[in-house]
C-alpha positions in Angstrom: 115.1 86.3 113.7 113.3 83.6 111.6 115.3 80.5 110.6 115.7 79.6 106.9 113.1 76.8 107.5 110.6 79.2 109.0 111.1 81.6 106.0 110.4 78.7 103.6 107.3 77.7 105.5 105.9 81.3 105.4 106.7 81.6 101.7 105.4 78.2 100.7 102.0 78.9 102.2 101.7 81.7 99.7 103.6 80.4 96.8 102.0 77.2 95.4 100.9 77.7 91.8 99.0 75.4 89.5 98.3 77.0 86.2 95.8 74.4 85.1 92.5 73.6 86.8 92.8 69.9 87.5 89.1 68.9 87.8 86.6 70.7 85.6 83.4 68.6 86.1 81.8 65.6 87.8 82.5 62.8 88.3 86.1 63.7 89.1 87.6 60.6 87.6 86.3 61.4 84.2 87.4 65.0 84.3 90.9 64.7 85.8 93.3 64.7 82.8 95.0 61.4 82.0 98.3 63.1 82.1 97.8 64.4 85.7 100.6 62.0 87.0 103.1 64.0 84.8 102.0 67.4 86.0 104.8 69.3 87.8 104.2 71.1 91.1 105.2 74.7 91.0 106.3 76.8 94.0 107.5 80.4 93.6 110.5 80.1 95.9 113.9 81.8 95.8 117.3 81.4 97.4 117.5 79.2 100.5 113.9 78.2 100.2 114.3 76.9 96.7 117.5 74.9 97.7 115.9 73.3 100.7 112.8 72.2 98.9 114.9 70.9 95.9 117.1 68.9 98.3 114.2 67.3 100.1 112.7 66.4 96.7 115.8 64.4 95.8 115.7 62.5 99.1 112.0 61.6 98.6 112.8 60.4 95.0 115.2 57.8 96.5 112.7 56.6 99.1 109.9 56.6 96.6 111.9 54.4 94.3 112.7 51.9 97.1 109.0 51.7 98.2 107.8 51.5 94.6 110.3 48.7 93.9 109.1 46.7 96.9 105.4 47.2 96.0 106.1 46.7 92.3 107.9 43.4 92.8 105.8 41.9 95.7 102.3 43.4 95.6 101.2 45.0 92.3 102.0 42.0 90.0 99.4 39.8 91.9 96.9 42.6 91.6 97.4 42.6 87.8 97.5 38.9 87.2 95.0 37.9 84.5 92.6 36.0 86.9 92.5 39.0 89.3 92.0 41.5 86.5 89.1 39.4 85.2 87.5 39.6 88.6 88.0 43.3 88.9 86.6 43.9 85.4 83.5 41.8 86.3 82.9 43.6 89.6 84.0 47.1 88.8 80.5 48.4 88.0 79.4 47.5 91.5 81.8 50.0 93.1 81.5 52.6 90.4 77.8 52.9 90.9 78.3 53.8 94.6 80.9 56.4 93.7 78.8 57.9 91.0 75.9 58.3 93.4 78.1 60.3 95.7 76.5 59.0 98.8 79.2 57.8 101.1 76.7 56.5 103.7 75.4 53.9 101.2 78.7 52.1 100.9 80.2 52.9 104.3 77.4 51.8 106.6 77.5 52.5 110.3 78.7 49.3 112.2 76.5 47.8 114.9 77.0 48.9 118.5 77.8 46.7 121.4 81.1 45.4 120.2 83.1 43.7 123.0 86.4 45.6 123.4 89.4 43.9 124.9 92.0 46.0 126.9 95.5 44.9 127.8 98.8 46.5 128.8 101.3 47.1 126.1 104.9 45.8 126.7 106.4 47.9 123.9 105.8 51.5 124.9 108.1 54.1 123.3 106.3 56.8 125.4 105.4 56.4 129.1 103.3 59.3 130.3 103.9 60.7 133.8 100.2 61.1 134.2 97.7 58.5 132.9 98.1 55.1 131.3 98.3 53.4 127.9 96.2 50.4 126.9 96.2 48.1 123.9 92.7 47.8 122.6 91.4 45.0 120.3 88.1 43.6 119.1 86.8 40.9 116.7 85.7 42.9 113.6 82.3 42.0 112.3 83.1 43.6 108.9 81.8 41.8 105.8 82.8 42.8 102.3 80.2 45.1 100.9 80.1 43.2 97.7 78.7 39.8 98.3 80.8 38.3 95.5 84.0 39.1 97.5 82.9 38.1 101.0 84.2 34.6 101.1 87.6 35.5 99.8 88.0 38.6 102.0 87.0 36.8 105.2 89.7 34.2 104.6 92.3 36.5 106.0 91.8 35.6 109.7 94.5 37.7 111.3 93.1 40.8 109.5 89.7 40.2 111.3 91.1 41.5 114.7 91.3 45.3 115.0 94.0 46.9 117.1 94.7 50.3 118.5 96.8 51.9 121.2 94.9 54.2 123.6 96.6 56.9 125.7 94.3 58.1 128.5 94.5 60.6 131.4 93.3 59.1 134.6 90.9 61.9 135.8 88.2 61.8 133.1 87.7 61.1 129.4 89.4 63.8 127.4 88.9 65.1 123.9 90.7 62.5 121.8 92.9 62.7 118.7 92.5 59.6 116.5 95.7 58.9 114.5 95.9 56.9 111.3 99.3 55.7 110.1 100.7 55.5 106.6 101.4 52.6 104.3 103.8 50.1 106.0 104.4 52.6 108.8 102.2 51.0 111.5 104.4 50.8 114.6 102.8 52.8 117.4 106.2 54.1 118.6 107.0 55.4 115.1 103.7 57.3 114.8 104.0 58.5 118.3 107.3 60.1 117.6 106.8 61.1 114.0 103.5 62.9 114.7 104.5 64.4 118.1 101.8 62.6 120.0 103.5 62.9 123.3 103.4 66.7 122.9 99.7 66.6 122.1 99.1 64.3 125.1 100.9 66.7 127.4 98.6 69.5 126.0 95.8 67.5 127.7 94.4 65.4 124.9 93.9 61.7 124.9 95.2 59.8 121.9 94.0 56.7 119.9 96.4 55.3 117.3 94.7 52.7 115.1 96.2 49.9 113.0 94.9 49.7 109.4 93.9 46.4 107.9 96.7 44.1 106.7 99.3 46.1 108.7 101.1 45.1 111.9 99.3 42.4 113.9 96.7 42.3 111.1 99.1 41.1 108.3 99.2 37.5 107.2 101.8 35.1 108.6 103.6 34.9 105.3 103.1 38.5 104.3 106.5 39.9 103.0 105.9 43.3 104.6 103.4 45.1 106.6 100.6 46.4 104.4 101.3 43.9 101.6 97.7 42.7 101.6 96.3 46.2 101.1 97.4 46.3 97.5 98.1 42.7 96.4 94.6 41.3 95.8 93.1 43.6 93.1 91.3 46.9 92.9 88.0 45.6 94.3 89.7 44.0 97.2 91.4 47.3 97.9 87.9 49.0 98.0 86.8 46.4 100.6 90.0 47.0 102.6 89.3 50.7 102.8 85.7 50.0 103.8 87.1 47.6 106.5 89.4 50.4 107.8 86.5 52.9 108.0 84.2 50.3 109.7 86.8 49.5 112.4 87.7 53.1 113.1 84.0 53.8 113.6 83.8 50.9 116.1 86.6 52.5 118.0 84.7 55.8 117.9 81.7 54.1 119.3 83.9 52.8 122.2 85.2 56.2 122.9 81.7 57.7 122.9 80.5 55.0 125.3 83.5 55.8 127.6 82.2 59.4 127.8 84.7 61.0 125.5 83.3 64.5 124.8 84.9 65.2 121.4 87.1 63.3 118.9 88.9 64.3 115.8 91.2 62.6 113.3 94.5 63.1 111.7 96.5 60.8 109.5 99.6 60.7 107.4 100.0 59.6 103.8 97.7 56.6 103.4 96.3 57.6 106.8 95.6 61.1 105.4 93.7 59.4 102.6 91.7 57.4 105.1 91.1 60.3 107.5 89.7 62.5 104.6 87.4 59.6 103.7 86.3 59.2 107.3 85.3 62.9 107.3 82.8 62.0 104.4 80.9 59.5 106.6 81.4 60.7 110.3 79.6 63.8 111.5 80.8 63.0 115.1 84.3 64.2 114.1 85.2 67.6 115.6 88.0 68.1 113.0 89.9 66.3 110.2 93.6 67.1 109.5 95.1 65.0 106.7 98.9 65.2 106.7 100.8 64.8 103.4 97.7 63.0 102.1 97.3 60.7 99.1 94.1 61.6 97.1 94.0 59.4 94.0 95.6 55.9 94.5 95.8 55.2 90.8 97.6 58.4 90.0 100.1 57.8 92.8 100.9 54.3 91.4 101.3 55.8 87.9 103.6 58.5 89.1 106.0 56.2 91.1 108.8 54.2 89.4 108.8 51.3 88.7 105.1 50.9 89.6 104.1 53.3 86.9 105.2 51.2 83.9 104.0 48.0 85.6 100.5 49.5 86.1 100.3 51.0 82.6 101.2 47.6 81.1 98.7 45.8 83.3 95.9 48.2 82.3 96.8 47.9 78.7 96.6 44.1 78.8 93.3 44.4 80.7 91.8 46.8 78.1 91.4 49.5 80.8 92.1 53.2 80.5 93.4 55.3 83.3 89.8 56.7 83.7 88.5 53.1 84.0 91.1 52.4 86.7 90.2 55.6 88.6 86.5 54.7 88.4 87.2 51.2 89.8 88.6 52.7 93.1 86.7 56.0 93.2 84.4 54.7 95.9 87.4 55.0 98.3 88.4 58.5 97.5 87.2 61.6 99.4 87.0 63.4 96.1 83.8 61.3 95.4 81.8 62.7 98.3 80.9 65.9 100.1 82.5 66.1 103.6 80.3 65.9 106.7 82.3 68.6 108.4 82.1 72.4 107.8 85.0 74.0 106.0 86.3 75.7 109.2 86.9 72.3 110.8 89.1 71.0 108.0 92.9 71.6 107.7 95.5 70.2 105.4 99.3 69.9 106.0 101.7 69.1 103.2 105.3 69.3 102.2 106.6 71.5 99.4 109.2 68.9 98.4 107.0 65.8 98.8 107.4 63.3 96.0 105.6 60.3 97.6 102.3 62.2 97.8 103.0 65.2 95.6 101.6 68.6 96.5 99.2 68.5 93.6 97.2 65.8 95.5 96.8 68.0 98.5 95.8 70.8 96.1 93.0 68.6 94.6 91.6 67.9 98.1 92.0 71.6 99.1 89.9 72.6 96.1 87.3 69.9 96.8 87.1 71.1 100.4 86.4 74.7 99.3 89.9 75.9 100.0 90.0 75.1 103.7 92.9 76.0 106.0 96.2 74.8 104.5 99.8 74.7 105.8 102.8 74.0 103.6 106.0 73.1 105.3 109.5 73.1 103.7 110.2 69.4 103.6 109.3 66.1 102.0 107.1 63.1 102.9 109.4 62.0 105.7 111.4 65.1 106.6 109.0 67.6 108.1 111.3 70.6 108.4 110.1 73.3 110.8 107.6 70.8 112.2 107.2 72.9 115.3 105.5 75.6 113.2 102.8 73.4 111.9 102.3 71.8 115.3 101.6 75.3 116.7 99.3 75.9 113.7 97.4 72.6 114.6 97.2 73.6 118.2 95.8 77.0 117.4 93.4 75.5 115.0 92.1 73.0 117.6 91.7 75.8 120.2 89.9 78.0 117.6 87.3 75.4 117.0 86.8 74.7 120.7 88.8 71.4 120.8 91.0 72.5 123.7 91.7 71.2 127.2 93.5 72.5 130.3 96.0 75.2 131.0 98.8 73.1 129.7 98.1 74.4 126.2 100.8 77.1 126.8 103.6 74.4 126.9 106.4 75.0 124.4 106.4 73.2 121.1 110.1 73.4 121.0 110.4 70.4 123.2 109.0 68.2 120.4 111.1 65.4 119.0 113.7 66.6 116.5 113.3 63.5 114.3 112.4 65.5 111.2 114.9 68.4 111.7 
């Protein structure tokens, strides 16, 4: 007999409703209504399903307010200070032109090959595989800001110039590898290992590479008040360069995997990592799949929807003489909505929570429409509580097997042994 959570998952996959078409033309940032942050998500749910989703919404609202307060007090004010706003106003057209052209390859150029990769043992392993080993990878990133006007300032963050990743490998041969991208502030490898059930995927026979985004973890400044602070605290243009830096470094790791003989690689990411993974699919045809999990799609609209960041951002935009459309245009170069994906529709999958209030379902719906209504799985939970997670893990496994991204006979192992962190 199906559990209440399973019943919600089945219903939610069928029950999302959005009565209005969000984007009616191109470019998307000019045609997405300015009141989009106020739009309510609609799920046709009844009984237990409705109560479960409503309950997870309330939990997310509390967490969202806490994160928004932290960002609103410590990061966004520096982004909206007059001097920074003046720089962004002056340089905005540089980035908008790339977005308007819709050619991701022009802005996200392929990095040079032959990067020297360092490997060392990690002393802080949450998961120790019975077969294989785990290395900590790093390299000196050669990334330079795309905009020459920002190169000197961006390069001044020295700790950010070293890229890091944790690599789980089987000993016998290079295996198909799942690249994992973490969310905002949520960079610890042990956290993403458990949250995204990477031990279970590893035991299915896959190798795993968990990357660290710029300004997170070991890449954050010595005096950074929290991991990820530098991502949003230096203005919109700086944010564009940070995303470009993330894509650059992930592609260097992909080059390394390719040089090691890895036969296939695909990407998944959560929240900000989902945002990044979707963008990576716009520039990398080497990916076998892309599975954003509870993804953000429009950074500006997320900022406007959260409290207290919303009022702070609206006030800052008003003082700068910028509309919401202007702000979206300023960062459109970093959104997957601005480009066609390099992957065919049948290699794309989206996972989202019906009660998510950090990255509301309407954002996933925007990407789903942009990706020609690819495979989509709603689960009955919020951004952090992935109720009935085993069900979407099975859906991911079946998806990977269907597209030929499968290894070994261990694929019959039971999902029910997965961590219960989200139950």
